[in-house]
C-alpha atoms as an extended CHARMM CRD file, in Angstrom:
* protein
*
       233  EXT
         1         1  UNK       CA             41.3990000000      -29.1760000000      -75.1250000000  PROA      1               0.0000000000
         2         2  UNK       CA             42.2430000000      -31.1830000000      -72.0420000000  PROA      2               0.0000000000
         3         3  UNK       CA             44.1740000000      -34.3900000000      -72.6560000000  PROA      3               0.0000000000
         4         4  UNK       CA             42.3220000000      -37.6820000000      -72.8580000000  PROA      4               0.0000000000
         5         5  UNK       CA             42.0020000000      -39.6760000000      -69.6690000000  PROA      5               0.0000000000
         6         6  UNK       CA             40.9020000000      -43.2740000000      -70.0130000000  PROA      6               0.0000000000
         7         7  UNK       CA             37.9690000000      -44.2900000000      -67.7840000000  PROA      7               0.0000000000
         8         8  UNK       CA             39.3650000000      -47.7670000000      -67.2180000000  PROA      8               0.0000000000
         9         9  UNK       CA             37.9980000000      -49.3740000000      -64.0680000000  PROA      9               0.0000000000
        10        10  UNK       CA             40.9410000000      -50.4570000000      -61.9420000000  PROA      10              0.0000000000
        11        11  UNK       CA             40.9270000000      -53.5500000000      -59.7140000000  PROA      11              0.0000000000
        12        12  UNK       CA             39.0930000000      -52.8440000000      -56.4880000000  PROA      12              0.0000000000
        13        13  UNK       CA             41.1830000000      -52.0170000000      -53.4410000000  PROA      13              0.0000000000
        14        14  UNK       CA             40.5080000000      -53.5250000000      -50.0350000000  PROA      14              0.0000000000
        15        15  UNK       CA             38.4880000000      -50.3940000000      -49.2300000000  PROA      15              0.0000000000
        16        16  UNK       CA             36.3320000000      -51.1010000000      -52.2550000000  PROA      16              0.0000000000
        17        17  UNK       CA             35.2810000000      -54.4450000000      -50.7980000000  PROA      17              0.0000000000
        18        18  UNK       CA             32.8870000000      -52.6410000000      -48.4730000000  PROA      18              0.0000000000
        19        19  UNK       CA             29.3030000000      -53.8830000000      -48.4870000000  PROA      19              0.0000000000
        20        20  UNK       CA             27.1510000000      -51.3560000000      -50.3560000000  PROA      20              0.0000000000
        21        21  UNK       CA             23.3660000000      -51.1380000000      -50.2440000000  PROA      21              0.0000000000
        22        22  UNK       CA             21.4920000000      -48.5210000000      -52.2640000000  PROA      22              0.0000000000
        23        23  UNK       CA             17.9850000000      -47.4600000000      -51.3090000000  PROA      23              0.0000000000
        24        24  UNK       CA             16.6150000000      -46.4210000000      -54.6760000000  PROA      24              0.0000000000
        25        25  UNK       CA             13.5160000000      -45.7770000000      -56.7620000000  PROA      25              0.0000000000
        26        26  UNK       CA             13.5790000000      -46.4840000000      -60.4650000000  PROA      26              0.0000000000
        27        27  UNK       CA             12.4080000000      -43.0590000000      -61.6670000000  PROA      27              0.0000000000
        28        28  UNK       CA             14.1170000000      -40.9300000000      -59.0150000000  PROA      28              0.0000000000
        29        29  UNK       CA             16.5910000000      -38.5450000000      -60.6480000000  PROA      29              0.0000000000
        30        30  UNK       CA             18.7810000000      -38.5170000000      -57.5580000000  PROA      30              0.0000000000
        31        31  UNK       CA             18.8580000000      -42.3310000000      -57.3780000000  PROA      31              0.0000000000
        32        32  UNK       CA             19.6690000000      -42.4820000000      -61.0920000000  PROA      32              0.0000000000
        33        33  UNK       CA             22.7010000000      -40.2190000000      -60.5080000000  PROA      33              0.0000000000
        34        34  UNK       CA             24.1660000000      -42.5020000000      -57.8990000000  PROA      34              0.0000000000
        35        35  UNK       CA             23.4940000000      -45.6290000000      -59.9630000000  PROA      35              0.0000000000
        36        36  UNK       CA             25.5400000000      -44.0700000000      -62.7840000000  PROA      36              0.0000000000
        37        37  UNK       CA             28.3660000000      -43.1260000000      -60.4140000000  PROA      37              0.0000000000
        38        38  UNK       CA             28.4880000000      -46.6260000000      -58.9030000000  PROA      38              0.0000000000
        39        39  UNK       CA             28.5270000000      -48.1700000000      -62.3710000000  PROA      39              0.0000000000
        40        40  UNK       CA             31.2950000000      -45.8720000000      -63.5690000000  PROA      40              0.0000000000
        41        41  UNK       CA             33.4660000000      -46.8960000000      -60.6520000000  PROA      41              0.0000000000
        42        42  UNK       CA             32.6930000000      -50.5750000000      -61.1460000000  PROA      42              0.0000000000
        43        43  UNK       CA             31.0850000000      -50.9920000000      -57.7240000000  PROA      43              0.0000000000
        44        44  UNK       CA             28.5330000000      -53.6990000000      -57.0170000000  PROA      44              0.0000000000
        45        45  UNK       CA             25.6940000000      -52.9500000000      -54.6070000000  PROA      45              0.0000000000
        46        46  UNK       CA             22.5490000000      -54.5340000000      -53.2360000000  PROA      46              0.0000000000
        47        47  UNK       CA             19.4460000000      -52.5230000000      -54.1980000000  PROA      47              0.0000000000
        48        48  UNK       CA             16.7140000000      -51.7770000000      -51.6950000000  PROA      48              0.0000000000
        49        49  UNK       CA             13.6360000000      -50.5560000000      -53.5180000000  PROA      49              0.0000000000
        50        50  UNK       CA             11.6880000000      -47.6920000000      -51.9500000000  PROA      50              0.0000000000
        51        51  UNK       CA              8.4370000000      -46.8310000000      -53.7340000000  PROA      51              0.0000000000
        52        52  UNK       CA              8.1810000000      -43.0890000000      -53.1810000000  PROA      52              0.0000000000
        53        53  UNK       CA              4.8650000000      -42.8750000000      -55.0550000000  PROA      53              0.0000000000
        54        54  UNK       CA              3.2830000000      -45.2300000000      -52.5210000000  PROA      54              0.0000000000
        55        55  UNK       CA              4.9210000000      -43.4270000000      -49.5980000000  PROA      55              0.0000000000
        56        56  UNK       CA              7.4070000000      -46.0930000000      -48.5190000000  PROA      56              0.0000000000
        57        57  UNK       CA              9.9630000000      -43.3460000000      -47.8610000000  PROA      57              0.0000000000
        58        58  UNK       CA              7.8430000000      -42.3180000000      -44.8770000000  PROA      58              0.0000000000
        59        59  UNK       CA              8.1460000000      -45.6540000000      -43.0990000000  PROA      59              0.0000000000
        60        60  UNK       CA              9.7910000000      -45.2970000000      -39.7010000000  PROA      60              0.0000000000
        61        61  UNK       CA             12.5590000000      -47.7600000000      -40.5780000000  PROA      61              0.0000000000
        62        62  UNK       CA             13.5120000000      -45.7610000000      -43.6540000000  PROA      62              0.0000000000
        63        63  UNK       CA             13.2470000000      -42.3950000000      -41.8900000000  PROA      63              0.0000000000
        64        64  UNK       CA             15.6860000000      -43.7130000000      -39.3040000000  PROA      64              0.0000000000
        65        65  UNK       CA             18.2530000000      -43.9100000000      -42.1190000000  PROA      65              0.0000000000
        66        66  UNK       CA             17.1580000000      -40.8260000000      -44.0520000000  PROA      66              0.0000000000
        67        67  UNK       CA             15.2980000000      -38.3440000000      -41.8200000000  PROA      67              0.0000000000
        68        68  UNK       CA             13.8820000000      -36.2540000000      -44.6740000000  PROA      68              0.0000000000
        69        69  UNK       CA             12.6460000000      -39.3470000000      -46.4910000000  PROA      69              0.0000000000
        70        70  UNK       CA             14.4700000000      -38.8240000000      -49.7650000000  PROA      70              0.0000000000
        71        71  UNK       CA             16.0650000000      -41.4230000000      -51.9980000000  PROA      71              0.0000000000
        72        72  UNK       CA             18.7670000000      -42.4740000000      -52.4660000000  PROA      72              0.0000000000
        73        73  UNK       CA             20.4850000000      -43.6150000000      -49.3190000000  PROA      73              0.0000000000
        74        74  UNK       CA             23.7990000000      -45.4380000000      -49.7010000000  PROA      74              0.0000000000
        75        75  UNK       CA             24.6910000000      -47.7230000000      -46.8110000000  PROA      75              0.0000000000
        76        76  UNK       CA             28.3890000000      -48.5500000000      -46.5390000000  PROA      76              0.0000000000
        77        77  UNK       CA             29.2270000000      -51.3400000000      -44.1040000000  PROA      77              0.0000000000
        78        78  UNK       CA             26.0550000000      -50.6090000000      -42.1750000000  PROA      78              0.0000000000
        79        79  UNK       CA             26.4720000000      -46.8150000000      -42.0890000000  PROA      79              0.0000000000
        80        80  UNK       CA             23.8720000000      -44.8000000000      -44.0680000000  PROA      80              0.0000000000
        81        81  UNK       CA             24.8400000000      -41.7800000000      -46.1680000000  PROA      81              0.0000000000
        82        82  UNK       CA             22.2390000000      -39.4280000000      -47.6280000000  PROA      82              0.0000000000
        83        83  UNK       CA             21.8880000000      -36.8120000000      -50.4020000000  PROA      83              0.0000000000
        84        84  UNK       CA             22.9930000000      -37.8600000000      -53.8720000000  PROA      84              0.0000000000
        85        85  UNK       CA             25.7620000000      -35.2800000000      -54.4230000000  PROA      85              0.0000000000
        86        86  UNK       CA             27.2630000000      -35.9570000000      -51.0000000000  PROA      86              0.0000000000
        87        87  UNK       CA             27.1220000000      -39.6770000000      -51.8220000000  PROA      87              0.0000000000
        88        88  UNK       CA             28.9510000000      -39.1570000000      -55.1240000000  PROA      88              0.0000000000
        89        89  UNK       CA             31.5900000000      -37.0720000000      -53.3340000000  PROA      89              0.0000000000
        90        90  UNK       CA             31.9670000000      -39.9100000000      -50.8110000000  PROA      90              0.0000000000
        91        91  UNK       CA             32.4190000000      -42.4270000000      -53.6140000000  PROA      91              0.0000000000
        92        92  UNK       CA             35.0900000000      -40.1780000000      -55.1190000000  PROA      92              0.0000000000
        93        93  UNK       CA             36.9300000000      -40.1550000000      -51.7890000000  PROA      93              0.0000000000
        94        94  UNK       CA             36.6230000000      -43.8770000000      -51.1110000000  PROA      94              0.0000000000
        95        95  UNK       CA             37.1540000000      -45.1070000000      -54.6740000000  PROA      95              0.0000000000
        96        96  UNK       CA             39.1580000000      -42.4270000000      -56.5210000000  PROA      96              0.0000000000
        97        97  UNK       CA             39.7220000000      -44.4410000000      -59.6970000000  PROA      97              0.0000000000
        98        98  UNK       CA             38.3220000000      -43.8760000000      -62.2030000000  PROA      98              0.0000000000
        99        99  UNK       CA             37.7260000000      -40.2630000000      -61.1580000000  PROA      99              0.0000000000
       100       100  UNK       CA             34.4490000000      -38.4010000000      -61.4150000000  PROA      100             0.0000000000
       101       101  UNK       CA             36.1920000000      -35.0580000000      -60.9140000000  PROA      101             0.0000000000
       102       102  UNK       CA             39.0890000000      -33.5120000000      -62.8660000000  PROA      102             0.0000000000
       103       103  UNK       CA             42.5700000000      -33.2410000000      -61.3570000000  PROA      103             0.0000000000
       104       104  UNK       CA             42.8540000000      -29.4390000000      -61.5270000000  PROA      104             0.0000000000
       105       105  UNK       CA             41.1710000000      -27.3830000000      -58.8130000000  PROA      105             0.0000000000
       106       106  UNK       CA             39.6870000000      -24.8980000000      -61.2770000000  PROA      106             0.0000000000
       107       107  UNK       CA             38.2290000000      -27.6670000000      -63.3940000000  PROA      107             0.0000000000
       108       108  UNK       CA             36.7860000000      -29.3790000000      -60.3150000000  PROA      108             0.0000000000
       109       109  UNK       CA             35.0650000000      -26.0920000000      -59.4470000000  PROA      109             0.0000000000
       110       110  UNK       CA             33.6100000000      -25.9330000000      -62.9640000000  PROA      110             0.0000000000
       111       111  UNK       CA             32.2450000000      -29.4820000000      -62.7820000000  PROA      111             0.0000000000
       112       112  UNK       CA             30.7840000000      -28.8420000000      -59.3380000000  PROA      112             0.0000000000
       113       113  UNK       CA             29.1030000000      -25.6850000000      -60.6760000000  PROA      113             0.0000000000
       114       114  UNK       CA             27.4300000000      -27.7670000000      -63.3760000000  PROA      114             0.0000000000
       115       115  UNK       CA             26.3370000000      -30.2880000000      -60.7620000000  PROA      115             0.0000000000
       116       116  UNK       CA             24.8050000000      -27.6380000000      -58.5270000000  PROA      116             0.0000000000
       117       117  UNK       CA             23.0550000000      -25.8970000000      -61.4120000000  PROA      117             0.0000000000
       118       118  UNK       CA             20.9250000000      -29.0350000000      -61.6580000000  PROA      118             0.0000000000
       119       119  UNK       CA             21.0550000000      -30.2470000000      -58.0650000000  PROA      119             0.0000000000
       120       120  UNK       CA             20.1220000000      -26.8990000000      -56.4990000000  PROA      120             0.0000000000
       121       121  UNK       CA             18.5930000000      -25.0090000000      -59.4170000000  PROA      121             0.0000000000
       122       122  UNK       CA             16.2780000000      -27.5980000000      -60.9650000000  PROA      122             0.0000000000
       123       123  UNK       CA             15.7740000000      -30.9070000000      -59.2070000000  PROA      123             0.0000000000
       124       124  UNK       CA             14.2400000000      -29.6620000000      -55.9230000000  PROA      124             0.0000000000
       125       125  UNK       CA             11.6350000000      -27.7070000000      -57.8910000000  PROA      125             0.0000000000
       126       126  UNK       CA             10.4270000000      -30.7390000000      -59.8320000000  PROA      126             0.0000000000
       127       127  UNK       CA             10.1920000000      -33.2950000000      -57.0380000000  PROA      127             0.0000000000
       128       128  UNK       CA              6.9060000000      -34.8080000000      -55.8980000000  PROA      128             0.0000000000
       129       129  UNK       CA              6.6190000000      -32.8210000000      -52.6650000000  PROA      129             0.0000000000
       130       130  UNK       CA              7.0090000000      -29.4540000000      -54.4100000000  PROA      130             0.0000000000
       131       131  UNK       CA              4.7380000000      -30.3280000000      -57.3330000000  PROA      131             0.0000000000
       132       132  UNK       CA              2.0600000000      -31.4860000000      -54.9390000000  PROA      132             0.0000000000
       133       133  UNK       CA              2.4010000000      -28.3570000000      -52.8240000000  PROA      133             0.0000000000
       134       134  UNK       CA              2.1410000000      -25.8750000000      -55.7030000000  PROA      134             0.0000000000
       135       135  UNK       CA             -0.2830000000      -27.7070000000      -57.9850000000  PROA      135             0.0000000000
       136       136  UNK       CA             -2.0420000000      -30.4570000000      -56.0720000000  PROA      136             0.0000000000
       137       137  UNK       CA             -3.4590000000      -32.9810000000      -58.5190000000  PROA      137             0.0000000000
       138       138  UNK       CA             -3.6460000000      -30.4720000000      -61.3840000000  PROA      138             0.0000000000
       139       139  UNK       CA             -1.3990000000      -32.1990000000      -63.9210000000  PROA      139             0.0000000000
       140       140  UNK       CA             -1.3800000000      -29.2890000000      -66.3720000000  PROA      140             0.0000000000
       141       141  UNK       CA             -0.2560000000      -26.8860000000      -63.6510000000  PROA      141             0.0000000000
       142       142  UNK       CA              2.4090000000      -29.3470000000      -62.4990000000  PROA      142             0.0000000000
       143       143  UNK       CA              3.7410000000      -29.6000000000      -66.0510000000  PROA      143             0.0000000000
       144       144  UNK       CA              3.7680000000      -25.8190000000      -66.5570000000  PROA      144             0.0000000000
       145       145  UNK       CA              5.6510000000      -25.2860000000      -63.2720000000  PROA      145             0.0000000000
       146       146  UNK       CA              8.2070000000      -27.9980000000      -64.0370000000  PROA      146             0.0000000000
       147       147  UNK       CA              8.7880000000      -26.8430000000      -67.6070000000  PROA      147             0.0000000000
       148       148  UNK       CA              9.5580000000      -23.3000000000      -66.4630000000  PROA      148             0.0000000000
       149       149  UNK       CA             12.1430000000      -24.2470000000      -63.8540000000  PROA      149             0.0000000000
       150       150  UNK       CA             13.7110000000      -27.0570000000      -65.8650000000  PROA      150             0.0000000000
       151       151  UNK       CA             14.1260000000      -24.8210000000      -68.9250000000  PROA      151             0.0000000000
       152       152  UNK       CA             15.5690000000      -22.0010000000      -66.7950000000  PROA      152             0.0000000000
       153       153  UNK       CA             18.1680000000      -24.3020000000      -65.2590000000  PROA      153             0.0000000000
       154       154  UNK       CA             19.1050000000      -26.1640000000      -68.4260000000  PROA      154             0.0000000000
       155       155  UNK       CA             19.6620000000      -22.9190000000      -70.3440000000  PROA      155             0.0000000000
       156       156  UNK       CA             22.0890000000      -21.9090000000      -67.5820000000  PROA      156             0.0000000000
       157       157  UNK       CA             23.8220000000      -25.2950000000      -67.8490000000  PROA      157             0.0000000000
       158       158  UNK       CA             24.1500000000      -24.8210000000      -71.6230000000  PROA      158             0.0000000000
       159       159  UNK       CA             25.5720000000      -21.3140000000      -71.1070000000  PROA      159             0.0000000000
       160       160  UNK       CA             28.1840000000      -22.6920000000      -68.7020000000  PROA      160             0.0000000000
       161       161  UNK       CA             29.2200000000      -25.3460000000      -71.2220000000  PROA      161             0.0000000000
       162       162  UNK       CA             29.6860000000      -22.6260000000      -73.8370000000  PROA      162             0.0000000000
       163       163  UNK       CA             31.7100000000      -20.5210000000      -71.3810000000  PROA      163             0.0000000000
       164       164  UNK       CA             33.9640000000      -23.4270000000      -70.4390000000  PROA      164             0.0000000000
       165       165  UNK       CA             34.6980000000      -24.0800000000      -74.1080000000  PROA      165             0.0000000000
       166       166  UNK       CA             35.9230000000      -20.5020000000      -74.4930000000  PROA      166             0.0000000000
       167       167  UNK       CA             37.7370000000      -19.9230000000      -71.2060000000  PROA      167             0.0000000000
       168       168  UNK       CA             39.1690000000      -23.3770000000      -70.5300000000  PROA      168             0.0000000000
       169       169  UNK       CA             39.2640000000      -25.1030000000      -73.9130000000  PROA      169             0.0000000000
       170       170  UNK       CA             36.9170000000      -27.8480000000      -72.7110000000  PROA      170             0.0000000000
       171       171  UNK       CA             35.1310000000      -29.7670000000      -75.4540000000  PROA      171             0.0000000000
       172       172  UNK       CA             32.9710000000      -32.8790000000      -75.5000000000  PROA      172             0.0000000000
       173       173  UNK       CA             31.6520000000      -35.3090000000      -76.2240000000  PROA      173             0.0000000000
       174       174  UNK       CA             30.7400000000      -35.3640000000      -72.5180000000  PROA      174             0.0000000000
       175       175  UNK       CA             29.6120000000      -32.4490000000      -70.3720000000  PROA      175             0.0000000000
       176       176  UNK       CA             33.1590000000      -31.5940000000      -69.3460000000  PROA      176             0.0000000000
       177       177  UNK       CA             35.6300000000      -33.0300000000      -71.8060000000  PROA      177             0.0000000000
       178       178  UNK       CA             36.4380000000      -36.4440000000      -73.1840000000  PROA      178             0.0000000000
       179       179  UNK       CA             35.5240000000      -38.5800000000      -70.1690000000  PROA      179             0.0000000000
       180       180  UNK       CA             32.4420000000      -38.8290000000      -68.0170000000  PROA      180             0.0000000000
       181       181  UNK       CA             32.3440000000      -36.6820000000      -64.8750000000  PROA      181             0.0000000000
       182       182  UNK       CA             29.9660000000      -35.9930000000      -62.0290000000  PROA      182             0.0000000000
       183       183  UNK       CA             28.3170000000      -33.4140000000      -64.2980000000  PROA      183             0.0000000000
       184       184  UNK       CA             27.1490000000      -36.1940000000      -66.6020000000  PROA      184             0.0000000000
       185       185  UNK       CA             25.8650000000      -38.1850000000      -63.6250000000  PROA      185             0.0000000000
       186       186  UNK       CA             23.3830000000      -35.4080000000      -62.9020000000  PROA      186             0.0000000000
       187       187  UNK       CA             22.7200000000      -34.3480000000      -66.5030000000  PROA      187             0.0000000000
       188       188  UNK       CA             21.5250000000      -37.7020000000      -67.8360000000  PROA      188             0.0000000000
       189       189  UNK       CA             18.7990000000      -38.1450000000      -65.1810000000  PROA      189             0.0000000000
       190       190  UNK       CA             17.7540000000      -34.5170000000      -65.5620000000  PROA      190             0.0000000000
       191       191  UNK       CA             17.2320000000      -34.8780000000      -69.2980000000  PROA      191             0.0000000000
       192       192  UNK       CA             15.2800000000      -38.0760000000      -68.6820000000  PROA      192             0.0000000000
       193       193  UNK       CA             12.9610000000      -36.0680000000      -66.4140000000  PROA      193             0.0000000000
       194       194  UNK       CA             12.9300000000      -33.1620000000      -68.8600000000  PROA      194             0.0000000000
       195       195  UNK       CA             11.6090000000      -35.3760000000      -71.6260000000  PROA      195             0.0000000000
       196       196  UNK       CA              8.8930000000      -36.6780000000      -69.3010000000  PROA      196             0.0000000000
       197       197  UNK       CA              7.7690000000      -33.0760000000      -68.8310000000  PROA      197             0.0000000000
       198       198  UNK       CA              8.0860000000      -32.4140000000      -72.5970000000  PROA      198             0.0000000000
       199       199  UNK       CA             10.6920000000      -29.6680000000      -72.2130000000  PROA      199             0.0000000000
       200       200  UNK       CA             11.9490000000      -28.1420000000      -75.4720000000  PROA      200             0.0000000000
       201       201  UNK       CA             15.6720000000      -28.9580000000      -75.6840000000  PROA      201             0.0000000000
       202       202  UNK       CA             16.2680000000      -27.4470000000      -79.1300000000  PROA      202             0.0000000000
       203       203  UNK       CA             18.2820000000      -24.4950000000      -77.7510000000  PROA      203             0.0000000000
       204       204  UNK       CA             20.6160000000      -26.7510000000      -75.7470000000  PROA      204             0.0000000000
       205       205  UNK       CA             22.7810000000      -28.6310000000      -78.2780000000  PROA      205             0.0000000000
       206       206  UNK       CA             25.8060000000      -29.1250000000      -76.0040000000  PROA      206             0.0000000000
       207       207  UNK       CA             23.9340000000      -30.8080000000      -73.2120000000  PROA      207             0.0000000000
       208       208  UNK       CA             21.9170000000      -32.9250000000      -75.6570000000  PROA      208             0.0000000000
       209       209  UNK       CA             25.2240000000      -34.0800000000      -77.1800000000  PROA      209             0.0000000000
       210       210  UNK       CA             26.6720000000      -34.8850000000      -73.7700000000  PROA      210             0.0000000000
       211       211  UNK       CA             23.5680000000      -36.8020000000      -72.7520000000  PROA      211             0.0000000000
       212       212  UNK       CA             23.6660000000      -38.8730000000      -75.9370000000  PROA      212             0.0000000000
       213       213  UNK       CA             27.3470000000      -39.7120000000      -75.4550000000  PROA      213             0.0000000000
       214       214  UNK       CA             26.8450000000      -40.7880000000      -71.8590000000  PROA      214             0.0000000000
       215       215  UNK       CA             23.8130000000      -42.9340000000      -72.6040000000  PROA      215             0.0000000000
       216       216  UNK       CA             25.8620000000      -45.0100000000      -75.0330000000  PROA      216             0.0000000000
       217       217  UNK       CA             28.0500000000      -46.2880000000      -72.1800000000  PROA      217             0.0000000000
       218       218  UNK       CA             27.0910000000      -49.7810000000      -70.9480000000  PROA      218             0.0000000000
       219       219  UNK       CA             26.9990000000      -48.8880000000      -67.2520000000  PROA      219             0.0000000000
       220       220  UNK       CA             24.7820000000      -45.8750000000      -67.9710000000  PROA      220             0.0000000000
       221       221  UNK       CA             22.3820000000      -48.1270000000      -69.8480000000  PROA      221             0.0000000000
       222       222  UNK       CA             22.2790000000      -50.4660000000      -66.8370000000  PROA      222             0.0000000000
       223       223  UNK       CA             21.4960000000      -47.4920000000      -64.5610000000  PROA      223             0.0000000000
       224       224  UNK       CA             18.5590000000      -46.3110000000      -66.6800000000  PROA      224             0.0000000000
       225       225  UNK       CA             15.1040000000      -46.2530000000      -65.0710000000  PROA      225             0.0000000000
       226       226  UNK       CA             13.6330000000      -48.7730000000      -67.4940000000  PROA      226             0.0000000000
       227       227  UNK       CA             16.4340000000      -51.2380000000      -66.6620000000  PROA      227             0.0000000000
       228       228  UNK       CA             15.6140000000      -51.3150000000      -62.9270000000  PROA      228             0.0000000000
       229       229  UNK       CA             13.8690000000      -54.3260000000      -61.3670000000  PROA      229             0.0000000000
       230       230  UNK       CA             11.2910000000      -52.0530000000      -59.7120000000  PROA      230             0.0000000000
       231       231  UNK       CA             10.4310000000      -50.2010000000      -62.9350000000  PROA      231             0.0000000000
       232       232  UNK       CA              6.7470000000      -49.7270000000      -63.6560000000  PROA      232             0.0000000000
       233       233  UNK       CA              6.4870000000      -48.7700000000      -67.3020000000  PROA      233             0.0000000000
């Protein structure tokens, strides 16, 4: 088992005094990821709410910042950065403590593999544009499509967690060891979406455990969809 590393938030450096604005939507998985990462690093930001259900992401002003019209966008001192994983990597570079990635190169590769299993293997296939394209307004067909691809990806995530236990001695309670990592930042929002689509998680005990551990943390609770000012429950 890897040694314990305390996730204490250190005093902010001068670099960390940058003005941060997050364009976000309460139920966006990708926005949720970045909210968790910002909270973990103890970074304050001004939220800019973009209602993607009502099409606000297609406004010209927003497309000027994010040409594909996705959320989130993180603006740092007036400069916009797009794509949630790239944004989390940027945060890791600008504000390295507490870290979202392990110190060892092989362990960083393992965490990034977990991230991409969700980011590339699941999330794009469940977003509004894809669901609308493949199923239109047919809610049953949307659910069937999403359940298939979510289950496929989460079973792979579970298999990787089992492999990492055996080959690297990595154990929980989090997705990759005893402290939260970027893998948890993507896992928690994905399981939130998975429950919305009524995905059966009974064959995925490791990721269910990791999700439960992460959601007990105060900053993760503050990042939750239902805690957002723009939430429509």
